[in-house]
SERO-75005 format. One record per residue (C-alpha): x, z, y. Coordinates in steps of 0.1 Angstrom, whole numbers, plus 5000, padded with zeros to 4 digits. Layout:
// residues N
{x=X | z=Z | y=Y}
...
END
This chain:
// residues 633
{x=8050 | z=4386 | y=3117}
{x=8024 | z=4397 | y=3143}
{x=8031 | z=4387 | y=3179}
{x=8039 | z=4414 | y=3204}
{x=8008 | z=4428 | y=3220}
{x=8022 | z=4418 | y=3255}
{x=8019 | z=4382 | y=3245}
{x=7984 | z=4383 | y=3230}
{x=7958 | z=4360 | y=3245}
{x=7939 | z=4389 | y=3260}
{x=7970 | z=4403 | y=3277}
{x=7981 | z=4369 | y=3290}
{x=7946 | z=4365 | y=3305}
{x=7947 | z=4399 | y=3322}
{x=7982 | z=4392 | y=3337}
{x=7969 | z=4358 | y=3349}
{x=7939 | z=4374 | y=3365}
{x=7960 | z=4401 | y=3382}
{x=7985 | z=4376 | y=3397}
{x=7956 | z=4353 | y=3407}
{x=7937 | z=4381 | y=3425}
{x=7969 | z=4391 | y=3443}
{x=7975 | z=4355 | y=3453}
{x=7940 | z=4351 | y=3467}
{x=7941 | z=4384 | y=3485}
{x=7974 | z=4374 | y=3502}
{x=7959 | z=4341 | y=3514}
{x=7927 | z=4359 | y=3525}
{x=7947 | z=4382 | y=3547}
{x=7966 | z=4353 | y=3562}
{x=7935 | z=4333 | y=3570}
{x=7913 | z=4361 | y=3581}
{x=7911 | z=4371 | y=3619}
{x=7939 | z=4395 | y=3629}
{x=7933 | z=4430 | y=3641}
{x=7956 | z=4423 | y=3670}
{x=7941 | z=4415 | y=3704}
{x=7945 | z=4378 | y=3710}
{x=7939 | z=4353 | y=3737}
{x=7915 | z=4323 | y=3731}
{x=7943 | z=4301 | y=3718}
{x=7952 | z=4328 | y=3692}
{x=7984 | z=4339 | y=3709}
{x=7991 | z=4376 | y=3704}
{x=7991 | z=4399 | y=3734}
{x=8025 | z=4410 | y=3722}
{x=8042 | z=4389 | y=3750}
{x=8023 | z=4408 | y=3776}
{x=8033 | z=4441 | y=3758}
{x=8069 | z=4429 | y=3758}
{x=8067 | z=4422 | y=3796}
{x=8053 | z=4457 | y=3800}
{x=8083 | z=4472 | y=3782}
{x=8106 | z=4450 | y=3803}
{x=8092 | z=4464 | y=3835}
{x=8093 | z=4500 | y=3821}
{x=8055 | z=4503 | y=3821}
{x=8046 | z=4528 | y=3793}
{x=8029 | z=4513 | y=3762}
{x=7998 | z=4524 | y=3746}
{x=8013 | z=4550 | y=3724}
{x=8018 | z=4573 | y=3754}
{x=7981 | z=4575 | y=3759}
{x=7974 | z=4583 | y=3723}
{x=7960 | z=4550 | y=3713}
{x=7972 | z=4520 | y=3692}
{x=7983 | z=4490 | y=3712}
{x=7975 | z=4465 | y=3684}
{x=7940 | z=4479 | y=3678}
{x=7945 | z=4477 | y=3640}
{x=7920 | z=4503 | y=3633}
{x=7895 | z=4474 | y=3629}
{x=7880 | z=4460 | y=3598}
{x=7856 | z=4434 | y=3586}
{x=7873 | z=4408 | y=3607}
{x=7866 | z=4423 | y=3641}
{x=7888 | z=4414 | y=3671}
{x=7889 | z=4415 | y=3709}
{x=7902 | z=4384 | y=3727}
{x=7913 | z=4377 | y=3762}
{x=7892 | z=4347 | y=3772}
{x=7907 | z=4342 | y=3807}
{x=7932 | z=4359 | y=3829}
{x=7962 | z=4363 | y=3806}
{x=7985 | z=4348 | y=3832}
{x=7969 | z=4370 | y=3859}
{x=7975 | z=4401 | y=3837}
{x=8012 | z=4391 | y=3832}
{x=8016 | z=4385 | y=3870}
{x=8002 | z=4419 | y=3878}
{x=8033 | z=4435 | y=3862}
{x=8054 | z=4419 | y=3889}
{x=8035 | z=4434 | y=3918}
{x=8054 | z=4455 | y=3943}
{x=8053 | z=4493 | y=3946}
{x=8030 | z=4490 | y=3976}
{x=8003 | z=4470 | y=3958}
{x=7974 | z=4483 | y=3938}
{x=7968 | z=4464 | y=3906}
{x=7955 | z=4470 | y=3871}
{x=7964 | z=4460 | y=3836}
{x=7952 | z=4466 | y=3800}
{x=7971 | z=4495 | y=3787}
{x=7956 | z=4502 | y=3753}
{x=7934 | z=4486 | y=3728}
{x=7920 | z=4517 | y=3711}
{x=7895 | z=4499 | y=3688}
{x=7884 | z=4463 | y=3683}
{x=7856 | z=4470 | y=3708}
{x=7873 | z=4491 | y=3735}
{x=7902 | z=4490 | y=3759}
{x=7919 | z=4512 | y=3784}
{x=7924 | z=4499 | y=3820}
{x=7951 | z=4514 | y=3841}
{x=7950 | z=4512 | y=3879}
{x=7986 | z=4513 | y=3891}
{x=7997 | z=4526 | y=3926}
{x=7962 | z=4540 | y=3931}
{x=7957 | z=4551 | y=3967}
{x=7953 | z=4588 | y=3972}
{x=7918 | z=4602 | y=3978}
{x=7903 | z=4568 | y=3969}
{x=7877 | z=4560 | y=3944}
{x=7877 | z=4530 | y=3921}
{x=7850 | z=4515 | y=3899}
{x=7858 | z=4499 | y=3866}
{x=7829 | z=4480 | y=3851}
{x=7823 | z=4459 | y=3819}
{x=7797 | z=4434 | y=3829}
{x=7780 | z=4408 | y=3807}
{x=7756 | z=4387 | y=3828}
{x=7720 | z=4396 | y=3820}
{x=7730 | z=4416 | y=3790}
{x=7751 | z=4447 | y=3798}
{x=7765 | z=4467 | y=3826}
{x=7784 | z=4500 | y=3822}
{x=7813 | z=4517 | y=3840}
{x=7844 | z=4529 | y=3823}
{x=7851 | z=4566 | y=3818}
{x=7878 | z=4579 | y=3840}
{x=7903 | z=4593 | y=3815}
{x=7931 | z=4606 | y=3837}
{x=7946 | z=4607 | y=3872}
{x=7984 | z=4611 | y=3870}
{x=8017 | z=4598 | y=3881}
{x=8033 | z=4573 | y=3857}
{x=8062 | z=4589 | y=3838}
{x=8085 | z=4559 | y=3842}
{x=8076 | z=4542 | y=3875}
{x=8063 | z=4575 | y=3892}
{x=8035 | z=4554 | y=3906}
{x=8001 | z=4571 | y=3909}
{x=7977 | z=4558 | y=3883}
{x=7941 | z=4561 | y=3871}
{x=7932 | z=4553 | y=3835}
{x=7897 | z=4542 | y=3824}
{x=7883 | z=4537 | y=3790}
{x=7859 | z=4508 | y=3785}
{x=7837 | z=4502 | y=3754}
{x=7819 | z=4470 | y=3745}
{x=7787 | z=4476 | y=3725}
{x=7781 | z=4442 | y=3710}
{x=7797 | z=4408 | y=3705}
{x=7800 | z=4385 | y=3735}
{x=7820 | z=4378 | y=3767}
{x=7825 | z=4405 | y=3793}
{x=7840 | z=4404 | y=3828}
{x=7863 | z=4432 | y=3838}
{x=7857 | z=4442 | y=3874}
{x=7877 | z=4468 | y=3892}
{x=7866 | z=4476 | y=3928}
{x=7880 | z=4499 | y=3954}
{x=7852 | z=4522 | y=3965}
{x=7867 | z=4543 | y=3992}
{x=7847 | z=4573 | y=4005}
{x=7818 | z=4558 | y=4024}
{x=7807 | z=4565 | y=4060}
{x=7777 | z=4549 | y=4076}
{x=7800 | z=4521 | y=4090}
{x=7812 | z=4512 | y=4055}
{x=7778 | z=4502 | y=4041}
{x=7781 | z=4466 | y=4052}
{x=7817 | z=4462 | y=4042}
{x=7827 | z=4445 | y=4010}
{x=7841 | z=4466 | y=3982}
{x=7875 | z=4451 | y=3977}
{x=7883 | z=4438 | y=3942}
{x=7916 | z=4451 | y=3928}
{x=7937 | z=4422 | y=3913}
{x=7936 | z=4406 | y=3888}
{x=7898 | z=4409 | y=3890}
{x=7877 | z=4389 | y=3889}
{x=7898 | z=4365 | y=3868}
{x=7900 | z=4385 | y=3836}
{x=7873 | z=4384 | y=3809}
{x=7874 | z=4394 | y=3773}
{x=7854 | z=4383 | y=3742}
{x=7844 | z=4407 | y=3715}
{x=7838 | z=4394 | y=3680}
{x=7827 | z=4417 | y=3652}
{x=7807 | z=4422 | y=3621}
{x=7778 | z=4445 | y=3621}
{x=7797 | z=4468 | y=3597}
{x=7821 | z=4477 | y=3625}
{x=7800 | z=4481 | y=3657}
{x=7765 | z=4495 | y=3660}
{x=7741 | z=4469 | y=3673}
{x=7725 | z=4488 | y=3701}
{x=7699 | z=4460 | y=3706}
{x=7679 | z=4475 | y=3678}
{x=7659 | z=4505 | y=3692}
{x=7663 | z=4537 | y=3672}
{x=7631 | z=4546 | y=3655}
{x=7616 | z=4581 | y=3652}
{x=7627 | z=4593 | y=3686}
{x=7603 | z=4614 | y=3707}
{x=7592 | z=4600 | y=3740}
{x=7614 | z=4613 | y=3768}
{x=7585 | z=4630 | y=3785}
{x=7577 | z=4649 | y=3753}
{x=7611 | z=4665 | y=3747}
{x=7620 | z=4701 | y=3749}
{x=7628 | z=4715 | y=3783}
{x=7666 | z=4714 | y=3780}
{x=7671 | z=4681 | y=3761}
{x=7674 | z=4659 | y=3792}
{x=7705 | z=4678 | y=3804}
{x=7725 | z=4652 | y=3785}
{x=7704 | z=4621 | y=3791}
{x=7731 | z=4597 | y=3777}
{x=7722 | z=4561 | y=3773}
{x=7730 | z=4525 | y=3782}
{x=7715 | z=4497 | y=3802}
{x=7708 | z=4465 | y=3784}
{x=7699 | z=4433 | y=3803}
{x=7669 | z=4410 | y=3801}
{x=7688 | z=4386 | y=3777}
{x=7689 | z=4413 | y=3751}
{x=7658 | z=4415 | y=3728}
{x=7647 | z=4451 | y=3729}
{x=7613 | z=4467 | y=3725}
{x=7591 | z=4472 | y=3756}
{x=7601 | z=4509 | y=3757}
{x=7626 | z=4515 | y=3784}
{x=7622 | z=4480 | y=3800}
{x=7618 | z=4480 | y=3838}
{x=7600 | z=4452 | y=3856}
{x=7634 | z=4435 | y=3863}
{x=7639 | z=4431 | y=3825}
{x=7667 | z=4457 | y=3823}
{x=7661 | z=4485 | y=3798}
{x=7675 | z=4520 | y=3797}
{x=7681 | z=4531 | y=3761}
{x=7687 | z=4569 | y=3759}
{x=7703 | z=4582 | y=3728}
{x=7681 | z=4613 | y=3724}
{x=7646 | z=4600 | y=3732}
{x=7626 | z=4569 | y=3739}
{x=7619 | z=4561 | y=3776}
{x=7583 | z=4548 | y=3777}
{x=7574 | z=4525 | y=3806}
{x=7541 | z=4519 | y=3823}
{x=7528 | z=4487 | y=3837}
{x=7506 | z=4480 | y=3868}
{x=7477 | z=4476 | y=3844}
{x=7484 | z=4510 | y=3830}
{x=7482 | z=4524 | y=3865}
{x=7449 | z=4508 | y=3870}
{x=7437 | z=4526 | y=3838}
{x=7450 | z=4559 | y=3851}
{x=7433 | z=4554 | y=3885}
{x=7400 | z=4547 | y=3868}
{x=7402 | z=4578 | y=3845}
{x=7372 | z=4601 | y=3845}
{x=7391 | z=4630 | y=3828}
{x=7404 | z=4645 | y=3860}
{x=7428 | z=4638 | y=3888}
{x=7465 | z=4630 | y=3881}
{x=7488 | z=4642 | y=3909}
{x=7526 | z=4637 | y=3911}
{x=7548 | z=4650 | y=3939}
{x=7584 | z=4642 | y=3949}
{x=7602 | z=4667 | y=3971}
{x=7636 | z=4657 | y=3983}
{x=7656 | z=4635 | y=4008}
{x=7658 | z=4598 | y=4012}
{x=7675 | z=4593 | y=3978}
{x=7646 | z=4610 | y=3960}
{x=7621 | z=4592 | y=3982}
{x=7631 | z=4561 | y=3962}
{x=7613 | z=4576 | y=3931}
{x=7581 | z=4581 | y=3952}
{x=7584 | z=4545 | y=3965}
{x=7588 | z=4531 | y=3930}
{x=7558 | z=4550 | y=3918}
{x=7537 | z=4536 | y=3946}
{x=7551 | z=4501 | y=3940}
{x=7541 | z=4503 | y=3904}
{x=7506 | z=4517 | y=3912}
{x=7495 | z=4492 | y=3938}
{x=7484 | z=4456 | y=3934}
{x=7505 | z=4429 | y=3950}
{x=7480 | z=4422 | y=3978}
{x=7479 | z=4459 | y=3986}
{x=7516 | z=4463 | y=3994}
{x=7526 | z=4432 | y=4014}
{x=7536 | z=4454 | y=4043}
{x=7551 | z=4481 | y=4022}
{x=7586 | z=4481 | y=4038}
{x=7572 | z=4483 | y=4074}
{x=7544 | z=4508 | y=4066}
{x=7543 | z=4544 | y=4076}
{x=7553 | z=4555 | y=4041}
{x=7583 | z=4531 | y=4039}
{x=7605 | z=4557 | y=4056}
{x=7589 | z=4591 | y=4060}
{x=7606 | z=4623 | y=4071}
{x=7575 | z=4644 | y=4067}
{x=7546 | z=4642 | y=4043}
{x=7531 | z=4611 | y=4028}
{x=7505 | z=4606 | y=4000}
{x=7488 | z=4576 | y=3984}
{x=7455 | z=4582 | y=3966}
{x=7439 | z=4556 | y=3944}
{x=7402 | z=4559 | y=3934}
{x=7403 | z=4597 | y=3937}
{x=7419 | z=4598 | y=3902}
{x=7456 | z=4593 | y=3910}
{x=7476 | z=4608 | y=3939}
{x=7513 | z=4603 | y=3946}
{x=7528 | z=4627 | y=3972}
{x=7562 | z=4628 | y=3990}
{x=7575 | z=4657 | y=4010}
{x=7608 | z=4655 | y=4029}
{x=7628 | z=4685 | y=4016}
{x=7665 | z=4691 | y=4021}
{x=7677 | z=4722 | y=4003}
{x=7712 | z=4719 | y=4019}
{x=7695 | z=4731 | y=4051}
{x=7686 | z=4764 | y=4035}
{x=7710 | z=4793 | y=4039}
{x=7707 | z=4824 | y=4018}
{x=7713 | z=4846 | y=4048}
{x=7693 | z=4829 | y=4076}
{x=7694 | z=4849 | y=4108}
{x=7664 | z=4847 | y=4131}
{x=7674 | z=4830 | y=4163}
{x=7702 | z=4809 | y=4148}
{x=7702 | z=4773 | y=4158}
{x=7724 | z=4743 | y=4149}
{x=7728 | z=4715 | y=4175}
{x=7740 | z=4679 | y=4172}
{x=7752 | z=4672 | y=4207}
{x=7723 | z=4680 | y=4230}
{x=7697 | z=4679 | y=4202}
{x=7685 | z=4707 | y=4179}
{x=7693 | z=4697 | y=4143}
{x=7682 | z=4728 | y=4125}
{x=7665 | z=4760 | y=4137}
{x=7659 | z=4792 | y=4118}
{x=7628 | z=4792 | y=4097}
{x=7634 | z=4763 | y=4073}
{x=7634 | z=4786 | y=4043}
{x=7602 | z=4803 | y=4053}
{x=7585 | z=4770 | y=4060}
{x=7595 | z=4757 | y=4026}
{x=7578 | z=4787 | y=4010}
{x=7547 | z=4782 | y=4030}
{x=7547 | z=4744 | y=4022}
{x=7548 | z=4752 | y=3984}
{x=7519 | z=4776 | y=3987}
{x=7498 | z=4750 | y=4007}
{x=7507 | z=4722 | y=3982}
{x=7499 | z=4743 | y=3951}
{x=7467 | z=4759 | y=3963}
{x=7450 | z=4725 | y=3968}
{x=7419 | z=4717 | y=3947}
{x=7441 | z=4694 | y=3925}
{x=7477 | z=4705 | y=3928}
{x=7504 | z=4683 | y=3913}
{x=7509 | z=4685 | y=3876}
{x=7544 | z=4671 | y=3877}
{x=7571 | z=4674 | y=3904}
{x=7605 | z=4661 | y=3910}
{x=7626 | z=4683 | y=3933}
{x=7662 | z=4681 | y=3945}
{x=7685 | z=4710 | y=3937}
{x=7709 | z=4703 | y=3966}
{x=7739 | z=4709 | y=3942}
{x=7768 | z=4685 | y=3943}
{x=7790 | z=4677 | y=3913}
{x=7816 | z=4702 | y=3925}
{x=7790 | z=4730 | y=3922}
{x=7784 | z=4721 | y=3885}
{x=7821 | z=4718 | y=3878}
{x=7826 | z=4753 | y=3893}
{x=7805 | z=4768 | y=3865}
{x=7835 | z=4771 | y=3842}
{x=7827 | z=4803 | y=3822}
{x=7803 | z=4831 | y=3821}
{x=7831 | z=4856 | y=3831}
{x=7836 | z=4837 | y=3863}
{x=7799 | z=4836 | y=3870}
{x=7797 | z=4874 | y=3864}
{x=7824 | z=4879 | y=3890}
{x=7815 | z=4854 | y=3918}
{x=7779 | z=4846 | y=3910}
{x=7765 | z=4811 | y=3905}
{x=7767 | z=4785 | y=3933}
{x=7743 | z=4792 | y=3961}
{x=7724 | z=4759 | y=3955}
{x=7716 | z=4771 | y=3920}
{x=7703 | z=4805 | y=3932}
{x=7681 | z=4787 | y=3958}
{x=7668 | z=4763 | y=3932}
{x=7658 | z=4792 | y=3909}
{x=7642 | z=4809 | y=3939}
{x=7623 | z=4777 | y=3947}
{x=7610 | z=4773 | y=3911}
{x=7598 | z=4810 | y=3912}
{x=7575 | z=4801 | y=3941}
{x=7551 | z=4782 | y=3918}
{x=7522 | z=4802 | y=3905}
{x=7528 | z=4818 | y=3871}
{x=7495 | z=4804 | y=3858}
{x=7504 | z=4768 | y=3867}
{x=7513 | z=4749 | y=3835}
{x=7528 | z=4718 | y=3851}
{x=7564 | z=4705 | y=3849}
{x=7592 | z=4705 | y=3874}
{x=7620 | z=4680 | y=3870}
{x=7652 | z=4690 | y=3889}
{x=7674 | z=4660 | y=3898}
{x=7712 | z=4662 | y=3898}
{x=7737 | z=4647 | y=3923}
{x=7742 | z=4613 | y=3907}
{x=7710 | z=4600 | y=3921}
{x=7731 | z=4596 | y=3953}
{x=7750 | z=4563 | y=3951}
{x=7780 | z=4577 | y=3969}
{x=7788 | z=4605 | y=3945}
{x=7824 | z=4602 | y=3934}
{x=7836 | z=4594 | y=3899}
{x=7837 | z=4623 | y=3875}
{x=7867 | z=4623 | y=3851}
{x=7858 | z=4621 | y=3814}
{x=7875 | z=4655 | y=3808}
{x=7850 | z=4670 | y=3833}
{x=7819 | z=4654 | y=3819}
{x=7816 | z=4679 | y=3790}
{x=7821 | z=4706 | y=3815}
{x=7794 | z=4691 | y=3837}
{x=7769 | z=4690 | y=3808}
{x=7777 | z=4725 | y=3799}
{x=7770 | z=4735 | y=3835}
{x=7736 | z=4717 | y=3833}
{x=7726 | z=4736 | y=3802}
{x=7738 | z=4769 | y=3818}
{x=7718 | z=4760 | y=3849}
{x=7687 | z=4755 | y=3828}
{x=7692 | z=4788 | y=3811}
{x=7698 | z=4805 | y=3844}
{x=7665 | z=4793 | y=3858}
{x=7648 | z=4805 | y=3826}
{x=7615 | z=4788 | y=3831}
{x=7601 | z=4766 | y=3804}
{x=7583 | z=4745 | y=3830}
{x=7616 | z=4734 | y=3845}
{x=7637 | z=4705 | y=3831}
{x=7672 | z=4697 | y=3845}
{x=7678 | z=4659 | y=3843}
{x=7713 | z=4645 | y=3838}
{x=7714 | z=4613 | y=3858}
{x=7751 | z=4604 | y=3853}
{x=7747 | z=4574 | y=3829}
{x=7713 | z=4564 | y=3842}
{x=7727 | z=4558 | y=3877}
{x=7763 | z=4548 | y=3870}
{x=7753 | z=4519 | y=3847}
{x=7735 | z=4503 | y=3876}
{x=7763 | z=4508 | y=3901}
{x=7774 | z=4472 | y=3901}
{x=7754 | z=4450 | y=3925}
{x=7749 | z=4417 | y=3906}
{x=7737 | z=4400 | y=3938}
{x=7772 | z=4398 | y=3952}
{x=7806 | z=4401 | y=3934}
{x=7822 | z=4420 | y=3963}
{x=7797 | z=4447 | y=3968}
{x=7794 | z=4479 | y=3949}
{x=7780 | z=4513 | y=3959}
{x=7768 | z=4497 | y=3991}
{x=7743 | z=4525 | y=3998}
{x=7736 | z=4561 | y=3989}
{x=7701 | z=4549 | y=3980}
{x=7695 | z=4535 | y=3945}
{x=7665 | z=4516 | y=3958}
{x=7662 | z=4486 | y=3982}
{x=7634 | z=4466 | y=3996}
{x=7629 | z=4432 | y=3980}
{x=7601 | z=4407 | y=3973}
{x=7601 | z=4396 | y=3937}
{x=7571 | z=4373 | y=3935}
{x=7570 | z=4370 | y=3897}
{x=7566 | z=4407 | y=3891}
{x=7551 | z=4416 | y=3924}
{x=7579 | z=4441 | y=3930}
{x=7586 | z=4453 | y=3965}
{x=7609 | z=4482 | y=3957}
{x=7639 | z=4470 | y=3935}
{x=7656 | z=4499 | y=3917}
{x=7660 | z=4502 | y=3879}
{x=7672 | z=4538 | y=3884}
{x=7643 | z=4552 | y=3905}
{x=7618 | z=4531 | y=3884}
{x=7631 | z=4548 | y=3852}
{x=7625 | z=4582 | y=3868}
{x=7591 | z=4571 | y=3880}
{x=7582 | z=4562 | y=3844}
{x=7593 | z=4596 | y=3832}
{x=7571 | z=4614 | y=3858}
{x=7540 | z=4593 | y=3851}
{x=7545 | z=4596 | y=3814}
{x=7547 | z=4634 | y=3816}
{x=7516 | z=4635 | y=3838}
{x=7493 | z=4613 | y=3818}
{x=7509 | z=4610 | y=3783}
{x=7529 | z=4642 | y=3776}
{x=7526 | z=4635 | y=3738}
{x=7535 | z=4598 | y=3741}
{x=7519 | z=4566 | y=3753}
{x=7504 | z=4558 | y=3719}
{x=7482 | z=4589 | y=3720}
{x=7473 | z=4582 | y=3756}
{x=7462 | z=4546 | y=3748}
{x=7441 | z=4559 | y=3719}
{x=7423 | z=4583 | y=3742}
{x=7416 | z=4555 | y=3767}
{x=7402 | z=4532 | y=3741}
{x=7379 | z=4559 | y=3729}
{x=7367 | z=4566 | y=3765}
{x=7359 | z=4529 | y=3771}
{x=7364 | z=4509 | y=3803}
{x=7346 | z=4514 | y=3836}
{x=7355 | z=4486 | y=3860}
{x=7357 | z=4499 | y=3895}
{x=7371 | z=4482 | y=3926}
{x=7404 | z=4499 | y=3935}
{x=7402 | z=4521 | y=3966}
{x=7434 | z=4531 | y=3983}
{x=7438 | z=4559 | y=4008}
{x=7471 | z=4566 | y=4026}
{x=7477 | z=4598 | y=4044}
{x=7508 | z=4606 | y=4065}
{x=7524 | z=4630 | y=4089}
{x=7558 | z=4613 | y=4094}
{x=7577 | z=4619 | y=4126}
{x=7596 | z=4593 | y=4145}
{x=7629 | z=4611 | y=4141}
{x=7648 | z=4628 | y=4113}
{x=7662 | z=4655 | y=4136}
{x=7656 | z=4683 | y=4137}
{x=7655 | z=4689 | y=4100}
{x=7621 | z=4705 | y=4095}
{x=7592 | z=4713 | y=4071}
{x=7557 | z=4718 | y=4084}
{x=7540 | z=4745 | y=4064}
{x=7507 | z=4726 | y=4067}
{x=7510 | z=4689 | y=4077}
{x=7486 | z=4673 | y=4101}
{x=7477 | z=4643 | y=4080}
{x=7463 | z=4611 | y=4094}
{x=7445 | z=4590 | y=4068}
{x=7436 | z=4553 | y=4065}
{x=7419 | z=4533 | y=4038}
{x=7428 | z=4499 | y=4024}
{x=7461 | z=4481 | y=4018}
{x=7494 | z=4493 | y=4034}
{x=7496 | z=4481 | y=4070}
{x=7525 | z=4474 | y=4093}
{x=7532 | z=4504 | y=4114}
{x=7536 | z=4497 | y=4151}
{x=7552 | z=4531 | y=4153}
{x=7552 | z=4562 | y=4132}
{x=7540 | z=4595 | y=4144}
{x=7555 | z=4611 | y=4176}
{x=7587 | z=4631 | y=4174}
{x=7576 | z=4666 | y=4166}
{x=7577 | z=4688 | y=4197}
{x=7612 | z=4704 | y=4199}
{x=7632 | z=4717 | y=4228}
{x=7667 | z=4705 | y=4236}
{x=7698 | z=4724 | y=4225}
{x=7698 | z=4756 | y=4246}
{x=7722 | z=4755 | y=4275}
{x=7741 | z=4786 | y=4264}
{x=7748 | z=4770 | y=4231}
{x=7761 | z=4738 | y=4248}
{x=7787 | z=4759 | y=4266}
{x=7803 | z=4770 | y=4234}
{x=7830 | z=4751 | y=4216}
{x=7819 | z=4728 | y=4188}
{x=7823 | z=4742 | y=4153}
{x=7828 | z=4707 | y=4138}
{x=7817 | z=4671 | y=4139}
{x=7797 | z=4647 | y=4118}
{x=7792 | z=4610 | y=4116}
{x=7756 | z=4600 | y=4118}
{x=7737 | z=4567 | y=4121}
{x=7740 | z=4572 | y=4159}
{x=7777 | z=4578 | y=4158}
{x=7799 | z=4609 | y=4159}
{x=7782 | z=4641 | y=4171}
{x=7796 | z=4676 | y=4179}
{x=7781 | z=4704 | y=4158}
{x=7774 | z=4738 | y=4174}
{x=7759 | z=4768 | y=4156}
{x=7747 | z=4795 | y=4179}
{x=7731 | z=4829 | y=4175}
{x=7707 | z=4830 | y=4204}
{x=7701 | z=4867 | y=4199}
{x=7734 | z=4873 | y=4215}
{x=7727 | z=4849 | y=4244}
{x=7704 | z=4850 | y=4274}
{x=7689 | z=4817 | y=4265}
{x=7663 | z=4820 | y=4237}
{x=7645 | z=4787 | y=4243}
{x=7648 | z=4778 | y=4206}
{x=7623 | z=4805 | y=4198}
{x=7597 | z=4781 | y=4210}
{x=7606 | z=4758 | y=4182}
{x=7576 | z=4763 | y=4160}
{x=7562 | z=4737 | y=4135}
END
């Protein structure tokens, strides 16, 4: 009698293999790292989640995520390295205290941080910082009142790009005035005691340390591509290619293009070029001036800029230029588009206390200044200009129907008008900066960022000039918000740049943000197709050693007020290294605020570096005193 097929040797082997495989799979799952977020000792975060439920704090499901983070695979996990007790303690804080906790673990490499009892009209900064490796703010997801506790809350999403340990830093960054710049930025508890460790396999998280290949140089991209200049900052401890690396060792890694950087040696090559003069101009206020200062700092040799911070060009409210070997010129012109009004009336004057702050004619002087600048023998090939638009202006561009009814924001109209002043046969490039170059710009909620990027693209289409490129500076600037020199300071200045003295690199102007923009400008001016092509041309031309000659020309008044533009500056030039300035040029000749205007009631007030001032706006055509008509520059 034949045995039943079920008990044949082949069948028994198959059953044995099936049960064996199931047994091994079970043990593999038990021994493999869990998807749940754990502390260093392997304890699940469940007890903290239980405490959250006990205190009626909503769990992750209410924000649309998964508290356990079990979307992970390949053994990925996120662990709390330190601060578990501090996180648990935060749940016991009173209703009058501001604190934060971890709400949601969306993926094995990201969390949501919730700030509870957030103060009204107060900004916060949530950063993931890995010393020497990574620095990036969290995205503001929502500003609401908690459904259970009714406390005001702000929720941020943080993502960790690669394995390692990160500190979670939450700062209070209240709206700044000039008196706040020296104040610490308060840390919100339980910062700085909480840090997390991210462990993963390469199959789960993209390793951003490897530079994407095949990307165009950023200076070579189409005119509208930089309107979403998304990217991340990686620190000197990360091994990345030289592209995007600043002199500090930090690298900006855009997603859409490759940011090429230029060394001091490259600038020497540029200044010795016999193929024509390279000219770059920066037109803006003190925040944009940082880009000019970074360009000069990169171009000069260390011995030529020992007195950089105290020189005439260190703080210029007029015109400044640095020329090297007659082959490279870097120009700065103080330009404040916010001072331009679409309907300027002749004879209108704005006074700060007894001083004139702005007289009519700023708009006309701007037009005359552009004509003077562009009709030089060697006009700038590349310019960076400020739009004067704030983030609220971009967010107001909600739909074409609204634009059709109300028209675009005035700052956009004036920027288009400004760009139209450039000669039609000029084939240079105009980069238009956006508000995030200012360090005091408030946080933009994540839901508004897509809206903001849409508005940038709309702005580019509205200008309708292929020579103009609108630059998105949101991620470029926000990633460098945290001041690593001091744990308690963040957003300490509206300026991205600061004076320093880095002996190793010869750097006098420390700013990764303005240096990145400086590299974009010089790249566009000398290597519009990419640095590789530029180097090939230089090698073919050969080297012609020449001693570097530096010429500095300035017309910089001793006072910011009144806001002014000279149609044609009265430049004073010197040769040699930057020298300490005993004093800058005299205050440009302006009369005091007219007596009839001082008799009127102030229309408002402003806090300046000199303290509070009363603001008066007067139409002198309707008064007997027309002394401001003598205000001519």
